[in-house]
Structure formats: C-alpha cells, structure tokens
Backbone as a printed PyTorch tensor [residue, N CA C, xyz], in Angstrom:
tensor([[[-11.7320,  21.1140,   9.0600],
         [-10.5810,  20.3090,   9.4630],
         [ -9.7100,  19.9990,   8.2530]],

        [[ -8.4400,  20.3370,   8.3210],
         [ -7.5340,  20.0710,   7.2030],
         [ -6.9420,  18.6790,   7.3260]],

        [[ -6.7990,  18.0240,   6.1850],
         [ -6.1070,  16.7380,   6.1580],
         [ -4.6130,  16.9940,   6.3060]],

        [[ -3.9360,  16.0990,   7.0120],
         [ -2.5160,  16.2810,   7.3000],
         [ -1.6950,  15.1200,   6.7540]],

        [[ -0.4450,  15.4160,   6.4560],
         [  0.4850,  14.3940,   5.9870],
         [  0.9280,  13.5540,   7.1810]],

        [[  0.6420,  12.2740,   7.1410],
         [  1.0640,  11.3670,   8.2090],
         [  2.5800,  11.1850,   8.1460]],

        [[  3.3010,  11.3610,   9.2560],
         [  4.7640,  11.1930,   9.2170],
         [  5.1590,   9.7840,   8.7980]],

        [[  6.3070,   9.6730,   8.1750],
         [  6.8550,   8.3550,   7.8560],
         [  7.0730,   7.5610,   9.1490]],

        [[  6.9170,   6.2460,   9.0900],
         [  7.1620,   5.4240,  10.2850],
         [  8.6420,   5.1180,  10.5290]],

        [[  9.5260,   5.7290,   9.7540],
         [ 10.9670,   5.5140,   9.8850],
         [ 11.6810,   6.7120,   9.2610]],

        [[ 12.9740,   6.7910,   9.4570],
         [ 13.7560,   7.8950,   8.8990],
         [ 13.8630,   7.7890,   7.3790]],

        [[ 14.1620,   8.9070,   6.7290],
         [ 14.2600,   8.9240,   5.2650],
         [ 15.3360,   7.9840,   4.7260]],

        [[ 16.3650,   7.7290,   5.5280],
         [ 17.4450,   6.8550,   5.0630],
         [ 17.3210,   5.4300,   5.5970]],

        [[ 16.1860,   5.1000,   6.2060],
         [ 16.0530,   3.8060,   6.8830],
         [ 15.9650,   2.6290,   5.9120]],

        [[ 15.5530,   2.8710,   4.6700],
         [ 15.3750,   1.7700,   3.7220],
         [ 16.5900,   1.5670,   2.8120]],

        [[ 17.6510,   2.3280,   3.0590],
         [ 18.9140,   2.1370,   2.3270],
         [ 19.4410,   0.7370,   2.6510]],

        [[ 19.9810,  -0.0120,   1.6680],
         [ 20.3150,   0.3860,   0.2970],
         [ 19.2050,   0.1320,  -0.7230]],

        [[ 18.0280,  -0.2780,  -0.2570],
         [ 16.9810,  -0.7050,  -1.1880],
         [ 16.1810,   0.4670,  -1.7540]],

        [[ 15.9670,   1.4940,  -0.9430],
         [ 15.2890,   2.7120,  -1.3850],
         [ 16.1020,   3.8890,  -0.8590]],

        [[ 16.4820,   4.7820,  -1.7410],
         [ 17.3750,   5.8780,  -1.3670],
         [ 16.6220,   7.0220,  -0.6970]],

        [[ 17.3250,   7.8330,   0.1040],
         [ 16.7060,   9.0450,   0.6450],
         [ 16.1720,   9.9650,  -0.4490]],

        [[ 16.8330,  10.0100,  -1.5910],
         [ 16.3450,  10.8490,  -2.6940],
         [ 14.9610,  10.4080,  -3.1420]],

        [[ 14.7590,   9.0920,  -3.2540],
         [ 13.4450,   8.5890,  -3.6330],
         [ 12.4120,   8.9290,  -2.5700]],

        [[ 12.7550,   8.7530,  -1.2980],
         [ 11.8250,   9.0750,  -0.2130],
         [ 11.4670,  10.5630,  -0.2540]],

        [[ 12.4620,  11.4100,  -0.4400],
         [ 12.2050,  12.8560,  -0.4740],
         [ 11.2820,  13.2260,  -1.6280]],

        [[ 11.4620,  12.5810,  -2.7750],
         [ 10.6100,  12.8420,  -3.9280],
         [  9.2260,  12.2330,  -3.7370]],

        [[  9.1980,  10.9740,  -3.3390],
         [  7.9510,  10.2140,  -3.2660],
         [  7.0790,  10.7070,  -2.1090]],

        [[  7.6600,  10.7740,  -0.9170],
         [  6.9120,  11.2060,   0.2590],
         [  6.8060,  12.7300,   0.3250]],

        [[  7.9380,  13.3970,   0.1610],
         [  7.9720,  14.8440,   0.3710],
         [  7.3270,  15.6580,  -0.7280]],

        [[  7.2530,  15.1110,  -1.9350],
         [  6.6600,  15.8440,  -3.0570],
         [  5.3120,  15.2450,  -3.4800]],

        [[  5.3240,  13.9740,  -3.9120],
         [  4.1050,  13.3690,  -4.4400],
         [  3.0470,  13.1800,  -3.3500]],

        [[  3.4140,  12.4920,  -2.2770],
         [  2.4540,  12.2270,  -1.2070],
         [  1.9600,  13.5410,  -0.5920]],

        [[  2.8730,  14.4280,  -0.2690],
         [  2.4800,  15.7290,   0.2840],
         [  1.5900,  16.4990,  -0.7000]],

        [[  1.8820,  16.3690,  -1.9840],
         [  1.0840,  17.0570,  -2.9900],
         [ -0.3670,  16.5920,  -2.9950]],

        [[ -0.6000,  15.2940,  -2.7960],
         [ -1.9690,  14.7840,  -2.7410],
         [ -2.7150,  15.3760,  -1.5440]],

        [[ -2.0290,  15.5180,  -0.4130],
         [ -2.6530,  16.1130,   0.7720],
         [ -3.0250,  17.5670,   0.4960]],

        [[ -2.1020,  18.3170,  -0.0740],
         [ -2.3670,  19.7250,  -0.3740],
         [ -3.5210,  19.8730,  -1.3660]],

        [[ -3.5290,  19.0300,  -2.3930],
         [ -4.5760,  19.1300,  -3.4100],
         [ -5.9360,  18.7180,  -2.8660]],

        [[ -5.9660,  17.7150,  -1.9820],
         [ -7.2490,  17.3360,  -1.3840],
         [ -7.7940,  18.4810,  -0.5410]],

        [[ -6.9280,  19.1070,   0.2450],
         [ -7.3860,  20.2270,   1.0640],
         [ -7.9310,  21.3660,   0.2100]],

        [[ -7.2850,  21.6270,  -0.9170],
         [ -7.7800,  22.6700,  -1.8200],
         [ -9.1430,  22.2840,  -2.4030]],

        [[ -9.2970,  21.0010,  -2.7230],
         [-10.5080,  20.5290,  -3.3950],
         [-11.7210,  20.5120,  -2.4820]],

        [[-11.5230,  20.1750,  -1.2020],
         [-12.6670,  20.0420,  -0.2880],
         [-12.9250,  21.3090,   0.5250]],

        [[-12.0800,  22.3070,   0.3830],
         [-12.1980,  23.5260,   1.1880],
         [-13.5990,  24.1240,   1.0820]],

        [[-14.1960,  24.4060,   2.2510],
         [-15.5120,  25.0180,   2.2890],
         [-16.6700,  24.0580,   2.1100]],

        [[-16.3960,  22.7470,   2.0120],
         [-17.4630,  21.7600,   1.8150],
         [-17.5820,  20.8530,   3.0360]],

        [[-18.6590,  20.0890,   3.0920],
         [-18.8580,  19.1520,   4.2070],
         [-17.8230,  18.0350,   4.1870]],

        [[-17.1600,  17.8340,   3.0530],
         [-16.1710,  16.7630,   2.9580],
         [-14.9410,  17.0220,   3.8200]],

        [[-14.7720,  18.2370,   4.2940],
         [-13.6350,  18.5050,   5.1870],
         [-13.7690,  17.7530,   6.5010]],

        [[-14.9830,  17.3280,   6.8540],
         [-15.2200,  16.6360,   8.1210],
         [-15.2010,  15.1220,   7.9630]],

        [[-15.0210,  14.6370,   6.7400],
         [-15.0330,  13.1960,   6.4970],
         [-13.6380,  12.6060,   6.6150]],

        [[-13.5760,  11.3200,   6.8750],
         [-12.3000,  10.6110,   6.8820],
         [-11.9110,  10.2710,   5.4480]],

        [[-10.6570,   9.8790,   5.2670],
         [-10.2270,   9.4480,   3.9350],
         [-11.0650,   8.2770,   3.4480]],

        [[-11.3590,   7.3370,   4.3600],
         [-12.1520,   6.1680,   3.9870],
         [-13.5480,   6.5790,   3.5050]],

        [[-14.1450,   7.5460,   4.2070],
         [-15.4630,   8.0220,   3.7940],
         [-15.4090,   8.6650,   2.4160]],

        [[-14.3840,   9.4500,   2.1600],
         [-14.2460,  10.0780,   0.8520],
         [-14.0450,   9.0380,  -0.2370]],

        [[-13.2800,   8.0050,   0.0610],
         [-13.0500,   6.9370,  -0.9170],
         [-14.3590,   6.2570,  -1.2920]],

        [[-15.2290,   6.0650,  -0.3130],
         [-16.4870,   5.3610,  -0.5540],
         [-17.5800,   6.2540,  -1.1470]],

        [[-17.4850,   7.5720,  -0.9620],
         [-18.6290,   8.4200,  -1.2980],
         [-18.3640,   9.4580,  -2.3800]],

        [[-17.1280,   9.5950,  -2.8380],
         [-16.8340,  10.6330,  -3.8220],
         [-16.2500,  10.0350,  -5.0950]],

        [[-16.1050,  10.8750,  -6.0900],
         [-15.4630,  10.4970,  -7.3460],
         [-14.5620,  11.6240,  -7.8030]],

        [[-14.0210,  11.4890,  -8.9960],
         [-13.1950,  12.5450,  -9.5690],
         [-11.9900,  12.8750,  -8.7160]],

        [[-11.6570,  14.1660,  -8.6590],
         [-10.4600,  14.5860,  -7.9450],
         [-10.5180,  14.2460,  -6.4630]],

        [[-11.6780,  14.4070,  -5.8480],
         [-11.7550,  14.1320,  -4.4090],
         [-11.4300,  12.6780,  -4.1110]],

        [[-11.9910,  11.7790,  -4.9060],
         [-11.6410,  10.3700,  -4.7190],
         [-10.1640,  10.1390,  -4.9880]],

        [[ -9.6600,  10.6590,  -6.0990],
         [ -8.2680,  10.3960,  -6.4710],
         [ -7.2900,  10.8720,  -5.4050]],

        [[ -7.4730,  12.0760,  -4.9030],
         [ -6.5480,  12.6010,  -3.9060],
         [ -6.6850,  11.8570,  -2.5830]],

        [[ -7.9170,  11.5920,  -2.1460],
         [ -8.1260,  10.8710,  -0.8820],
         [ -7.5600,   9.4630,  -0.9600]],

        [[ -7.8170,   8.7880,  -2.0730],
         [ -7.3270,   7.4140,  -2.2150],
         [ -5.8140,   7.3750,  -2.3150]],

        [[ -5.2240,   8.3270,  -3.0080],
         [ -3.7650,   8.3470,  -3.1050],
         [ -3.1250,   8.5860,  -1.7340]],

        [[ -3.7380,   9.4340,  -0.9240],
         [ -3.2060,   9.6320,   0.4290],
         [ -3.3100,   8.3370,   1.2250]],

        [[ -4.4880,   7.7170,   1.1950],
         [ -4.6860,   6.4620,   1.9420],
         [ -3.7150,   5.3900,   1.4520]],

        [[ -3.6260,   5.2370,   0.1410],
         [ -2.7420,   4.2170,  -0.4300],
         [ -1.2900,   4.4440,  -0.0170]],

        [[ -0.8560,   5.6980,  -0.0460],
         [  0.5310,   5.9780,   0.3110],
         [  0.7900,   5.7720,   1.7970]],

        [[ -0.1420,   6.1810,   2.6540],
         [  0.0120,   5.8870,   4.0820],
         [  0.1820,   4.3890,   4.2930]],

        [[ -0.6380,   3.6160,   3.5690],
         [ -0.5890,   2.1620,   3.7170],
         [  0.6920,   1.5810,   3.1380]],

        [[  1.1630,   2.1520,   2.0530],
         [  2.4180,   1.6940,   1.4330],
         [  3.6000,   1.8690,   2.3790]],

        [[  3.7110,   3.0610,   2.9860],
         [  4.8420,   3.2700,   3.9000],
         [  4.7850,   2.2860,   5.0740]],

        [[  3.5760,   1.9900,   5.5480],
         [  3.4380,   1.0220,   6.6430],
         [  3.7110,  -0.4060,   6.1810]],

        [[  3.5810,  -0.6590,   4.8790],
         [  3.8060,  -1.9960,   4.3300],
         [  5.2820,  -2.3210,   4.1450]],

        [[  6.1360,  -1.3030,   4.2960],
         [  7.5780,  -1.4960,   4.1850],
         [  8.2210,  -1.3280,   5.5460]],

        [[  9.3550,  -1.9810,   5.7390],
         [ 10.0730,  -1.8780,   7.0120],
         [ 11.5680,  -2.0620,   6.7730]],

        [[ 12.3970,  -1.3160,   7.5070],
         [ 13.8470,  -1.5180,   7.3960],
         [ 14.2660,  -2.9400,   7.7550]],

        [[ 13.4530,  -3.6260,   8.5670],
         [ 13.7590,  -5.0060,   8.9450],
         [ 12.7830,  -5.9820,   8.2980]],

        [[ 12.2180,  -5.5850,   7.1610],
         [ 11.2000,  -6.3900,   6.5020],
         [ 11.7660,  -7.4710,   5.6050]],

        [[ 10.8780,  -8.0500,   4.7970],
         [ 11.2540,  -9.1320,   3.9010],
         [ 11.3450, -10.4570,   4.6280]],

        [[ 12.0250, -11.3820,   4.0170],
         [ 12.1850, -12.6910,   4.6440],
         [ 10.9040, -13.5040,   4.5870]],

        [[ 10.7730, -14.4170,   5.5480],
         [  9.6540, -15.3480,   5.5750],
         [  8.7020, -15.0070,   6.7070]],

        [[  7.4370, -14.7830,   6.4080],
         [  6.4770, -14.4750,   7.4720],
         [  6.2610, -15.6670,   8.3960]],

        [[  5.7940, -15.3630,   9.5910],
         [  5.5240, -16.4070,  10.5780],
         [  4.1250, -16.2100,  11.1440]],

        [[  3.6940, -17.1030,  12.0040],
         [  2.4400, -16.9520,  12.7190],
         [  1.2120, -17.1650,  11.8560]],

        [[  0.1160, -16.4790,  12.2440],
         [ -1.1730, -16.6520,  11.5810],
         [ -1.1130, -16.2850,  10.1110]],

        [[ -0.3980, -15.2120,   9.7900],
         [ -0.3460, -14.7770,   8.3980],
         [  0.3520, -15.8080,   7.5330]],

        [[  1.3760, -16.4600,   8.0650],
         [  2.0680, -17.4980,   7.3060],
         [  1.1420, -18.6830,   7.0420]],

        [[  0.3850, -19.0790,   8.0510],
         [ -0.5470, -20.1980,   7.8700],
         [ -1.6300, -19.8470,   6.8580]],

        [[ -2.1130, -18.6000,   6.9130],
         [ -3.1480, -18.1710,   5.9650],
         [ -2.6020, -18.1200,   4.5360]],

        [[ -1.3720, -17.6650,   4.3760],
         [ -0.7550, -17.6210,   3.0480],
         [ -0.5860, -19.0190,   2.4700]],

        [[ -0.1310, -19.9370,   3.3060],
         [  0.0460, -21.3160,   2.8350],
         [ -1.2930, -21.9420,   2.4730]],

        [[ -2.3380, -21.6150,   3.2580],
         [ -3.6530, -22.1420,   2.9510],
         [ -4.2090, -21.5990,   1.6470]],

        [[ -3.9300, -20.3510,   1.3600],
         [ -4.4780, -19.7090,   0.1610],
         [ -3.6720, -19.9890,  -1.0930]],

        [[ -2.3280, -20.0260,  -0.9660],
         [ -1.4610, -20.1110,  -2.1490],
         [ -0.6910, -21.4230,  -2.2560]],

        [[ -0.6940, -22.2160,  -1.1910],
         [  0.0210, -23.4890,  -1.1890],
         [  1.3820, -23.3980,  -0.5420]],

        [[  2.0280, -22.2520,  -0.6650],
         [  3.3370, -22.0360,  -0.0480],
         [  3.6390, -20.5450,  -0.0300]],

        [[  4.6090, -20.1520,   0.7860],
         [  5.0280, -18.7480,   0.8210],
         [  5.6420, -18.3560,  -0.5130]],

        [[  6.4380, -19.2530,  -1.0890],
         [  7.0610, -18.9470,  -2.3820],
         [  6.0140, -18.7340,  -3.4680]],

        [[  4.9350, -19.5190,  -3.4240],
         [  3.8740, -19.3540,  -4.4190],
         [  3.1860, -18.0050,  -4.2410]],

        [[  2.9840, -17.5830,  -2.9830],
         [  2.4380, -16.2370,  -2.7640],
         [  3.3710, -15.1860,  -3.3510]],

        [[  4.6680, -15.2920,  -3.0630],
         [  5.6110, -14.2770,  -3.5460],
         [  5.5910, -14.1910,  -5.0620]],

        [[  5.4650, -15.3310,  -5.7320],
         [  5.3870, -15.3110,  -7.1930],
         [  4.1180, -14.6030,  -7.6560]],

        [[  2.9920, -14.9220,  -7.0280],
         [  1.7160, -14.3050,  -7.4150],
         [  1.7190, -12.8070,  -7.1470]],

        [[  2.2670, -12.4110,  -6.0160],
         [  2.3170, -11.0000,  -5.6670],
         [  3.2410, -10.2500,  -6.6260]],

        [[  4.3900, -10.8480,  -6.9050],
         [  5.3250, -10.2350,  -7.8430],
         [  4.7320, -10.0900,  -9.2300]],

        [[  4.0100, -11.1000,  -9.6870],
         [  3.3850, -11.0350, -11.0070],
         [  2.3170,  -9.9480, -11.0590]],

        [[  1.5630,  -9.7880,  -9.9700],
         [  0.5370,  -8.7430,  -9.9320],
         [  1.1660,  -7.3600, -10.0140]],

        [[  2.2900,  -7.1830,  -9.3070],
         [  2.9630,  -5.8790,  -9.3000],
         [  3.6550,  -5.5870, -10.6250]],

        [[  4.4060,  -6.5390, -11.1190],
         [  5.1590,  -6.3330, -12.3550],
         [  4.2230,  -6.2350, -13.5540]],

        [[  3.1320,  -6.9990, -13.5120],
         [  2.2120,  -7.0590, -14.6380],
         [  1.1800,  -5.9480, -14.6830]],

        [[  1.0990,  -5.1280, -13.6330],
         [  0.1440,  -4.0200, -13.6390],
         [  0.5070,  -3.0370, -14.7440]],

        [[ -0.3920,  -2.8780, -15.6910],
         [ -0.1170,  -1.9860, -16.8190],
         [ -0.2200,  -0.5400, -16.3550]],

        [[  0.8120,   0.2340, -16.6050],
         [  0.8130,   1.6350, -16.2160],
         [  0.9250,   1.7950, -14.7060]],

        [[  0.3780,   2.8890, -14.1980],
         [  0.5070,   3.2140, -12.7840],
         [ -0.4940,   2.4220, -11.9550]],

        [[ -0.1050,   2.1030, -10.7230],
         [ -1.0290,   1.3790,  -9.8650],
         [ -0.3670,   0.7440,  -8.6670]],

        [[ -0.9890,  -0.3410,  -8.1900],
         [ -0.6230,  -0.9470,  -6.9230],
         [ -0.8260,  -2.4520,  -6.9900]],

        [[ -0.0320,  -3.1910,  -6.2240],
         [ -0.2880,  -4.6120,  -5.9810],
         [ -0.6520,  -4.7600,  -4.5150]],

        [[ -1.6110,  -5.6460,  -4.2340],
         [ -2.1530,  -5.7760,  -2.8820],
         [ -2.2360,  -7.2300,  -2.4460]],

        [[ -1.9780,  -7.4610,  -1.1710],
         [ -2.3890,  -8.6850,  -0.4930],
         [ -3.6120,  -8.3170,   0.3240]],

        [[ -4.7130,  -9.0430,   0.1240],
         [ -5.9690,  -8.6880,   0.7760],
         [ -6.6300,  -9.9180,   1.3850]],

        [[ -7.5610,  -9.6550,   2.3040],
         [ -8.5250, -10.6640,   2.7260],
         [ -9.7810, -10.4250,   1.8980]],

        [[-10.2390, -11.4500,   1.1790],
         [-11.4030, -11.2700,   0.3140],
         [-12.7080, -11.5480,   1.0710]],

        [[-13.8320, -11.4620,   0.3570],
         [-15.1370, -11.6170,   1.0020],
         [-15.3570, -13.0190,   1.5460]],

        [[-14.6120, -14.0000,   1.0420],
         [-14.7380, -15.3730,   1.5480],
         [-13.8960, -15.5970,   2.7950]],

        [[-13.0870, -14.5960,   3.1640],
         [-12.2460, -14.7360,   4.3410],
         [-10.9210, -15.4060,   4.0710]],

        [[-10.5300, -15.5090,   2.8070],
         [ -9.2300, -16.0770,   2.4560],
         [ -8.3490, -14.9820,   1.8590]],

        [[ -7.0610, -15.2560,   1.8010],
         [ -6.1230, -14.2690,   1.2700],
         [ -6.0940, -14.3270,  -0.2530]],

        [[ -5.8810, -13.1680,  -0.8430],
         [ -5.8610, -13.0650,  -2.2940],
         [ -4.8940, -11.9660,  -2.6930]],

        [[ -4.4840, -11.9720,  -3.9440],
         [ -3.6080, -10.9540,  -4.5160],
         [ -4.3370, -10.2950,  -5.6680]],

        [[ -4.2210,  -8.9800,  -5.7710],
         [ -4.7840,  -8.2780,  -6.9080],
         [ -3.9860,  -7.0150,  -7.1630]],

        [[ -4.2100,  -6.4250,  -8.3240],
         [ -3.6090,  -5.1310,  -8.6390],
         [ -4.7220,  -4.1470,  -8.9500]],

        [[ -4.4450,  -2.8650,  -8.7150],
         [ -5.4010,  -1.8050,  -9.0460],
         [ -4.6730,  -0.7190,  -9.8290]],

        [[ -5.4350,   0.0090, -10.6220],
         [ -4.8670,   1.0630, -11.4490],
         [ -4.9980,   2.4220, -10.7820]],

        [[ -4.0520,   3.2830, -11.0620],
         [ -4.0950,   4.6780, -10.6380],
         [ -4.3160,   4.7850,  -9.1260]],

        [[ -5.4040,   5.4290,  -8.6850],
         [ -5.6330,   5.6190,  -7.2490],
         [ -6.5440,   4.5490,  -6.6470]],

        [[ -7.0670,   3.6560,  -7.4530],
         [ -8.0330,   2.6730,  -6.9620],
         [ -7.4340,   1.8230,  -5.8480]],

        [[ -8.3020,   1.3720,  -4.9370],
         [ -7.8180,   0.5030,  -3.8650],
         [ -8.8760,  -0.5000,  -3.4380]],

        [[ -8.4730,  -1.5400,  -2.6930],
         [ -9.3970,  -2.6370,  -2.3880],
         [-10.5280,  -2.2890,  -1.4330]],

        [[-10.3820,  -1.2790,  -0.5850],
         [-11.4470,  -1.0180,   0.3790],
         [-12.7270,  -0.5720,  -0.3230]],

        [[-12.5820,  -0.0500,  -1.5240],
         [-13.7500,   0.2920,  -2.3470],
         [-14.5680,  -0.9340,  -2.6930]],

        [[-13.9210,  -2.0860,  -2.6910],
         [-14.5760,  -3.3420,  -3.0980],
         [-14.9540,  -4.2090,  -1.9030]],

        [[-14.8270,  -3.6570,  -0.7090],
         [-15.1590,  -4.4200,   0.4830],
         [-14.0880,  -5.4090,   0.8940]],

        [[-12.8690,  -5.2030,   0.4210],
         [-11.7560,  -6.0880,   0.7630],
         [-10.9110,  -5.4460,   1.8610]],

        [[-10.1550,  -6.2600,   2.5690],
         [ -9.2980,  -5.7740,   3.6540],
         [ -7.8380,  -5.8770,   3.2380]],

        [[ -7.1780,  -4.7670,   2.9660],
         [ -5.7630,  -4.8080,   2.5700],
         [ -4.8620,  -5.2060,   3.7420]],

        [[ -3.8450,  -5.9950,   3.4250],
         [ -2.8330,  -6.3750,   4.4130],
         [ -1.4670,  -5.7980,   4.0720]],

        [[ -1.1450,  -5.7150,   2.7860],
         [  0.1220,  -5.1640,   2.3090],
         [ -0.0970,  -4.5560,   0.9290]],

        [[  0.7400,  -3.5940,   0.5780],
         [  0.7230,  -3.0900,  -0.7950],
         [  2.1220,  -2.7040,  -1.2350]],

        [[  2.3290,  -2.7260,  -2.5490],
         [  3.5350,  -2.1870,  -3.1690],
         [  3.0910,  -1.2100,  -4.2490]],

        [[  3.6560,  -0.0260,  -4.2070],
         [  3.3690,   1.0450,  -5.1610],
         [  4.1820,   0.8080,  -6.4280]],

        [[  3.5120,   0.7330,  -7.5730],
         [  4.2460,   0.5680,  -8.8240],
         [  4.0650,   1.7650,  -9.7650]],

        [[  3.6800,   2.9310,  -9.1970],
         [  3.8320,   4.1580,  -9.9690],
         [  5.3370,   4.4010, -10.1690]],

        [[  5.7040,   4.9870, -11.2930],
         [  7.1330,   5.1420, -11.5880],
         [  7.8760,   5.9570, -10.5410]],

        [[  7.1950,   6.9330,  -9.9020],
         [  7.9120,   7.7540,  -8.9190],
         [  8.3360,   6.9390,  -7.6980]],

        [[  7.7990,   5.7310,  -7.5470],
         [  8.1870,   4.8850,  -6.4160],
         [  9.5600,   4.2540,  -6.6120]],

        [[  9.9940,   4.1240,  -7.8560],
         [ 11.2180,   3.3520,  -8.0900],
         [ 12.1720,   3.9090,  -9.1360]],

        [[ 11.7690,   4.9210,  -9.9180],
         [ 12.5740,   5.2770, -11.0860],
         [ 13.9440,   5.8310, -10.7280]],

        [[ 14.0660,   6.5950,  -9.6450],
         [ 15.3720,   7.1500,  -9.2590],
         [ 16.3670,   6.0290,  -8.9800]],

        [[ 15.9270,   4.9890,  -8.2770],
         [ 16.8240,   3.9140,  -7.8520],
         [ 16.9250,   2.7680,  -8.8470]],

        [[ 15.8510,   2.5060,  -9.5890],
         [ 15.8110,   1.3100, -10.4290],
         [ 15.5790,   1.6070, -11.9070]],

        [[ 15.4460,   2.9010, -12.2450],
         [ 15.1380,   3.3040, -13.6040],
         [ 13.8910,   2.5470, -14.1040]],

        [[ 13.9550,   1.8840, -15.2420],
         [ 12.7700,   1.2080, -15.7640],
         [ 12.6730,  -0.2550, -15.3360]],

        [[ 13.4890,  -0.6690, -14.3810],
         [ 13.4970,  -2.0680, -13.9410],
         [ 12.4830,  -2.2830, -12.8080]],

        [[ 11.2130,  -2.1830, -13.1570],
         [ 10.1790,  -2.3910, -12.1520],
         [ 10.3210,  -3.7670, -11.4970]],

        [[ 10.6700,  -4.7710, -12.2930],
         [ 10.7830,  -6.1230, -11.7370],
         [ 11.8170,  -6.1970, -10.6210]],

        [[ 12.9260,  -5.4880, -10.7710],
         [ 13.9810,  -5.5400,  -9.7330],
         [ 13.5180,  -4.8150,  -8.4720]],

        [[ 12.8070,  -3.7110,  -8.6410],
         [ 12.2410,  -2.9960,  -7.5000],
         [ 11.2340,  -3.8720,  -6.7600]],

        [[ 10.3420,  -4.5220,  -7.4910],
         [  9.3220,  -5.3710,  -6.8630],
         [  9.9790,  -6.5350,  -6.1330]],

        [[ 10.9370,  -7.1730,  -6.7630],
         [ 11.6370,  -8.2910,  -6.1180],
         [ 12.3450,  -7.8320,  -4.8520]],

        [[ 12.9070,  -6.6340,  -4.8790],
         [ 13.5830,  -6.0900,  -3.7010],
         [ 12.5860,  -5.8440,  -2.5740]],

        [[ 11.4350,  -5.2800,  -2.9050],
         [ 10.4040,  -5.0560,  -1.8890],
         [  9.9940,  -6.3750,  -1.2360]],

        [[  9.7550,  -7.3850,  -2.0490],
         [  9.3100,  -8.6750,  -1.5180],
         [ 10.4030,  -9.3220,  -0.6700]],

        [[ 11.6300,  -9.3150,  -1.1480],
         [ 12.7180, -10.0250,  -0.4710],
         [ 13.2600,  -9.2870,   0.7510]],

        [[ 13.1730,  -7.9410,   0.7510],
         [ 13.8790,  -7.1830,   1.7900],
         [ 13.0330,  -6.1760,   2.5710]],

        [[ 11.8320,  -5.8390,   2.0950],
         [ 11.1360,  -4.7020,   2.7000],
         [  9.7170,  -4.9760,   3.1970]],

        [[  9.0220,  -5.9890,   2.7010],
         [  7.6360,  -6.1970,   3.1190],
         [  7.5470,  -6.3490,   4.6340]],

        [[  6.6240,  -5.6070,   5.2250],
         [  6.4830,  -5.5520,   6.6800],
         [  5.4730,  -6.6090,   7.1320]],

        [[  5.9780,  -7.7910,   7.4370],
         [  5.0930,  -8.8890,   7.8060],
         [  4.4390,  -8.6780,   9.1640]],

        [[  5.0530,  -7.9050,  10.0330],
         [  4.4160,  -7.5900,  11.3100],
         [  3.1680,  -6.7370,  11.0870]],

        [[  3.2560,  -5.8000,  10.1510],
         [  2.0920,  -4.9830,   9.7920],
         [  0.9750,  -5.8660,   9.2350]],

        [[  1.3270,  -6.7780,   8.3400],
         [  0.3250,  -7.6740,   7.7640],
         [ -0.3150,  -8.5520,   8.8330]],

        [[  0.5020,  -9.0360,   9.7620],
         [ -0.0170,  -9.8750,  10.8500],
         [ -1.0030,  -9.0920,  11.7170]],

        [[ -0.6570,  -7.8360,  12.0470],
         [ -1.5720,  -7.0110,  12.8500],
         [ -2.8870,  -6.7800,  12.1160]],

        [[ -2.8030,  -6.4560,  10.8430],
         [ -4.0110,  -6.2190,  10.0560],
         [ -4.8700,  -7.4750,   9.9800]],

        [[ -4.2310,  -8.6220,   9.8000],
         [ -4.9590,  -9.8860,   9.6980],
         [ -5.6170, -10.2350,  11.0340]],

        [[ -4.9100,  -9.9970,  12.1300],
         [ -5.4580, -10.2620,  13.4520],
         [ -6.6500,  -9.3440,  13.7390]],

        [[ -6.5490,  -8.0690,  13.3520],
         [ -7.6530,  -7.1250,  13.5360],
         [ -8.8660,  -7.5690,  12.7360]],

        [[ -8.6500,  -8.0100,  11.4900],
         [ -9.7510,  -8.4920,  10.6630],
         [-10.3960,  -9.7110,  11.2990]],

        [[ -9.5880, -10.6520,  11.7670],
         [-10.1160, -11.8840,  12.3830],
         [-10.9160, -11.5670,  13.6470]],

        [[-10.4050, -10.6410,  14.4820],
         [-11.0950, -10.2940,  15.7210],
         [-12.4230,  -9.6020,  15.4470]],

        [[-12.4470,  -8.7160,  14.4440],
         [-13.7030,  -8.0600,  14.0880],
         [-14.7190,  -9.0560,  13.5720]],

        [[-14.2490, -10.0150,  12.8100],
         [-15.1560, -11.0280,  12.2600],
         [-15.7440, -11.8960,  13.3700]],

        [[-14.9400, -12.1500,  14.4050],
         [-15.3870, -13.0140,  15.4970],
         [-16.3080, -12.2890,  16.4770]],

        [[-16.2630, -10.9570,  16.4600],
         [-17.0490, -10.1780,  17.4450],
         [-18.5600, -10.2680,  17.1800]]])
C-alpha cells in the first residue's frame, strides 16, 4: 500500500493575503509531496508499507520516522489553519485555555513564544498533556507530540519553507499572522472534544 498526499482542505489561494499561493505550491506541492514520495521509496518492499503514519512514528527511527512524521505534521498543520481562522476561540476549548493559561491572550503569548523561540527548524504545538490540561511546547525537525503520549490540538510550522517567500526572515510576523488570522479553532475544538469523549469512555 502506497502512502498518498492528503489533499489540502482549501484552495491554494484560500489563505491570501496571509499565505500566498506561491508558498502553498512550494510548501505543499514540493516539500510535503516530497516527504510522501521519499517515505514510499524508503518502505518499499517492507512490512512498513502496511502501517499507518502513527504506527511508523511510534515504531521506527531514521528516515522512516522523519518522513512519516513530516507527513503527519504537515497534514495536521494544514488542518490547523483556516481561511476563516484566527480571532477568539469559543466553547470548551476557550474554557480549557483560560483554565490552563489564565486568559486567551496569555495562551497566544505562550504559543507565539514557543514558535518564535524554536531554534532552527521545527513546530509549535497546543496539546493536551498527560494530566488532561492544555499545554504549549515546541519540537525540533520532524519530532511531534504523539511520540510523547500527548494529544495535539493545533500546530504552526516554523521551518523556513513555511514562511520565507512571504515573510523572508521575519518569523515573528508570520507566527503573529497565523495566531491572529489563521488558527483553526473549530479544528482544535473537534480534537479536544474527541479527546474528552475517549477519556470518558
């Protein structure tokens, strides 16, 4: 079974003016697609062709882990953004954020600091931790929270290919734009509700 590139959840120009079609074509069409192609080359002829990305993340290392995790991370990143995103979250996720960080603004500051402060390539994440509360962390390269038993709710990609065409070296402006205009709070709410329901089952 070959791994496939998951289609974007919106058109290439849907995130304008915050993310250009050129960036989407490079980021999704070249980098993300490249990870899928390389994973298929790496696992060809092995039992790993029958595993899910999550299974590969938990059970492999080296190139297989890197390619599988990058695919998973990118799928999650595209779902974490929305043309109608940003603003102030509502519902259960808003209450959980206020409980964990004190306020929505305090969460945004913590999330922004995690993204901007990540040295080199990586990711910033909003997660549910093992205690069942919300937390913010950053990971390097292809690493992600599911390896640590955490439940991701949102992520922002801070590899340079995510922002350099539109923002050059101004990672801070890209991160602030994602938080203010693009974060998909409906996606985070669904993920949080799924986590809560599984915990209650």
